[in-house]
Residue frames as a rotation matrix with the C-alpha (Angstrom) as fourth column:
MET 1
-0.210 -0.347 -0.914 15.49
-0.830 0.558 -0.021 28.08
0.517 0.754 -0.405 30.47
THR 2
0.739 0.492 0.460 14.59
-0.646 0.711 0.278 24.48
-0.190 -0.502 0.844 31.12
LYS 3
-0.383 -0.924 0.005 17.08
-0.903 0.375 0.212 21.68
-0.197 0.076 -0.977 31.58
SER 4
0.835 0.532 -0.139 16.67
-0.550 0.802 -0.234 18.30
-0.013 0.272 0.962 29.89
LYS 5
0.314 -0.757 0.574 19.12
-0.230 0.526 0.819 15.45
-0.921 -0.389 -0.009 30.53
ALA 6
0.337 -0.143 0.931 19.06
0.750 0.638 -0.173 14.35
-0.569 0.757 0.322 26.89
GLN 7
0.472 -0.036 0.881 19.44
0.767 -0.476 -0.430 17.82
0.435 0.878 -0.197 25.38
GLY 8
-0.657 -0.733 -0.177 21.15
0.722 -0.544 -0.427 19.99
0.217 -0.409 0.886 27.96
VAL 9
-0.490 0.442 -0.752 19.74
0.308 -0.719 -0.623 23.46
-0.815 -0.537 0.216 28.54
LEU 10
-0.143 0.548 0.824 16.86
0.987 0.018 0.160 24.58
0.073 0.836 -0.543 26.30
SER 11
-0.984 -0.135 0.115 16.39
0.139 -0.990 0.030 28.19
0.110 0.046 0.993 25.28
LYS 12
-0.475 0.860 -0.187 13.07
-0.193 -0.309 -0.931 29.95
-0.859 -0.406 0.313 25.87
ASP 13
-0.166 0.388 -0.907 12.35
-0.980 -0.168 0.108 29.67
-0.110 0.906 0.408 22.12
GLU 14
-0.740 -0.166 -0.652 12.92
-0.327 0.936 0.133 25.91
0.588 0.312 -0.746 22.22
VAL 15
-0.884 0.463 -0.070 10.64
0.261 0.361 -0.895 25.58
-0.389 -0.809 -0.440 25.24
ASP 16
-0.270 0.811 -0.519 7.95
-0.562 -0.570 -0.600 27.66
-0.782 0.130 0.609 23.51
ILE 17
-0.311 0.096 -0.945 8.20
-0.907 0.267 0.326 25.60
0.284 0.959 0.004 20.31
ARG 18
-0.933 -0.048 -0.355 7.96
0.041 0.970 -0.238 22.34
0.356 -0.237 -0.904 22.25
LYS 19
-0.665 0.738 -0.114 4.85
0.076 -0.085 -0.993 23.62
-0.743 -0.669 0.001 24.06
LEU 20
-0.162 0.591 -0.790 3.28
-0.886 -0.439 -0.146 24.65
-0.433 0.677 0.595 20.74
ILE 21
-0.533 -0.095 -0.841 3.94
-0.614 0.727 0.307 21.21
0.581 0.680 -0.446 19.23
GLU 22
-0.967 0.173 -0.185 2.65
0.252 0.721 -0.646 19.43
0.022 -0.671 -0.741 22.33
ARG 23
-0.465 0.834 -0.297 -0.50
-0.298 -0.463 -0.835 21.60
-0.834 -0.299 0.464 22.34
TRP 24
-0.141 0.370 -0.918 -1.12
-0.990 -0.065 0.126 20.86
-0.013 0.927 0.375 18.63
ALA 25
-0.751 -0.206 -0.627 -0.45
-0.302 0.952 0.048 17.11
0.587 0.225 -0.778 19.05
LYS 26
-0.868 0.496 -0.014 -2.91
0.198 0.321 -0.926 16.94
-0.455 -0.807 -0.377 21.97
ALA 27
-0.195 0.819 -0.539 -5.54
-0.688 -0.506 -0.521 18.72
-0.699 0.269 0.662 19.87
VAL 28
-0.322 0.025 -0.946 -5.00
-0.839 0.456 0.297 16.16
0.439 0.889 -0.126 17.08
ARG 29
-0.945 -0.064 -0.322 -5.27
0.070 0.919 -0.387 13.24
0.321 -0.388 -0.864 19.53
ASP 30
-0.683 0.707 -0.185 -8.44
0.186 -0.076 -0.980 14.75
-0.706 -0.703 -0.080 21.02
GLY 31
-0.357 0.547 0.757 -9.99
0.927 0.105 0.361 15.56
0.118 0.830 -0.545 17.61
ASP 32
0.215 0.363 -0.907 -10.18
0.592 -0.787 -0.174 19.19
-0.776 -0.500 -0.384 18.77
ARG 33
0.284 -0.043 0.958 -10.60
0.941 -0.178 -0.288 21.08
0.183 0.983 -0.010 15.50
THR 34
0.956 0.065 0.285 -10.34
0.017 -0.986 0.168 24.49
0.292 -0.156 -0.944 17.15
GLY 35
0.650 -0.753 0.107 -7.12
-0.182 -0.018 0.983 23.48
-0.738 -0.658 -0.149 18.87
ILE 36
0.257 -0.546 0.797 -5.66
0.828 0.550 0.110 22.09
-0.499 0.632 0.593 15.64
CYS 37
0.242 -0.112 0.964 -5.91
0.810 -0.523 -0.264 25.45
0.534 0.845 -0.036 13.89
THR 38
0.817 0.198 -0.541 -5.28
0.530 -0.627 0.571 27.73
-0.226 -0.754 -0.617 16.89
ASP 39
0.232 -0.838 -0.493 -1.67
0.117 -0.480 0.870 28.60
-0.966 -0.260 -0.014 16.08
HIS 40
-0.346 -0.297 0.890 -2.05
0.886 0.209 0.415 28.76
-0.310 0.932 0.191 12.29
VAL 41
-0.711 0.066 -0.700 -2.34
-0.169 -0.982 0.079 31.98
-0.682 0.175 0.710 10.28
PRO 42
0.294 0.956 -0.016 -5.43
-0.212 0.049 -0.976 32.50
-0.932 0.290 0.217 8.07
ASP 43
0.678 -0.050 -0.733 -3.38
-0.733 -0.116 -0.670 32.42
-0.052 0.992 -0.115 4.86
ILE 44
0.060 -0.644 0.763 -1.56
-0.421 0.677 0.604 29.17
-0.905 -0.358 -0.230 5.68
LEU 45
0.438 -0.041 -0.898 -0.05
-0.842 0.332 -0.426 27.27
0.316 0.942 0.110 2.75
MET 46
0.159 -0.283 0.946 0.33
-0.657 0.684 0.315 23.62
-0.736 -0.672 -0.077 3.69
PHE 47
-0.021 -0.233 -0.972 2.09
-0.847 0.520 -0.107 20.93
0.531 0.822 -0.209 1.65
ASP 48
0.168 0.224 0.960 1.20
-0.797 0.605 -0.001 17.38
-0.581 -0.764 0.280 2.65
VAL 49
-0.839 -0.508 0.194 1.69
-0.342 0.771 0.538 13.77
-0.422 0.385 -0.821 1.60
PRO 50
-0.468 0.703 0.536 -1.91
0.716 0.657 -0.236 12.56
-0.518 0.273 -0.811 1.08
PRO 51
-0.681 0.305 0.666 -4.13
0.438 -0.559 0.704 14.27
0.587 0.771 0.247 -1.52
PRO 52
0.930 -0.154 0.334 -4.80
0.194 -0.567 -0.801 17.06
0.312 0.809 -0.497 -1.77
LEU 53
0.216 -0.956 -0.198 -1.07
0.891 0.276 -0.362 17.62
0.401 -0.099 0.911 -1.84
PHE 54
-0.897 -0.439 -0.050 -1.44
0.410 -0.785 -0.465 21.22
0.165 -0.438 0.884 -0.73
SER 55
0.272 0.955 -0.120 -4.05
0.949 -0.245 0.199 23.44
0.160 -0.168 -0.973 0.82
GLN 56
-0.749 -0.462 0.475 -4.18
0.424 -0.885 -0.192 27.21
0.509 0.058 0.859 0.78
GLY 57
-0.292 0.613 0.734 -5.97
-0.615 -0.708 0.347 29.10
0.733 -0.350 0.584 3.53
LEU 58
-0.786 -0.050 0.616 -7.21
-0.598 0.318 -0.736 27.98
-0.159 -0.947 -0.280 6.93
ASP 59
0.256 0.953 0.161 -10.57
-0.812 0.303 -0.499 26.69
-0.524 -0.003 0.852 5.67
SER 60
0.543 -0.135 -0.829 -8.88
-0.633 0.583 -0.510 24.51
0.552 0.801 0.231 3.06
TYR 61
-0.581 -0.814 -0.013 -6.36
-0.535 0.394 -0.747 23.26
0.613 -0.427 -0.665 5.63
MET 62
-0.565 0.414 0.714 -9.12
-0.683 0.250 -0.686 22.38
-0.462 -0.875 0.141 8.09
ALA 63
0.518 0.749 -0.412 -11.07
-0.852 0.414 -0.319 20.55
-0.069 0.517 0.853 5.36
THR 64
-0.063 -0.608 -0.791 -8.15
-0.503 0.704 -0.501 18.10
0.862 0.366 -0.350 5.12
TRP 65
-0.872 -0.251 0.420 -8.57
-0.482 0.297 -0.824 17.39
0.082 -0.921 -0.380 8.82
GLU 66
0.095 0.971 0.219 -12.22
-0.931 0.165 -0.325 16.44
-0.351 -0.173 0.920 8.38
ARG 67
0.546 0.030 -0.837 -11.12
-0.565 0.752 -0.341 13.58
0.619 0.659 0.428 6.15
PHE 68
-0.478 -0.837 -0.266 -8.40
-0.283 0.433 -0.856 12.54
0.832 -0.334 -0.444 8.58
LEU 69
-0.824 0.124 0.552 -10.58
-0.561 -0.045 -0.827 12.72
-0.078 -0.991 0.106 11.69
SER 70
0.150 0.978 -0.148 -13.58
-0.987 0.156 0.033 10.90
0.055 0.141 0.988 10.18
């Protein structure tokens, strides 16, 4: 477990989730398309705010990133 002053002691699951989010956020900042989809399952179903409002499947999900990253 890791200790954080603001949150006390974090469980291993919390540490793992934080690492996953940090890894994904870095991939987004870097425009790393492979990194963006690394931890997603092939049959992802994503609901989002900008159109299209949902995407089904990894290819469809990644197509939304092309628009965002351009």
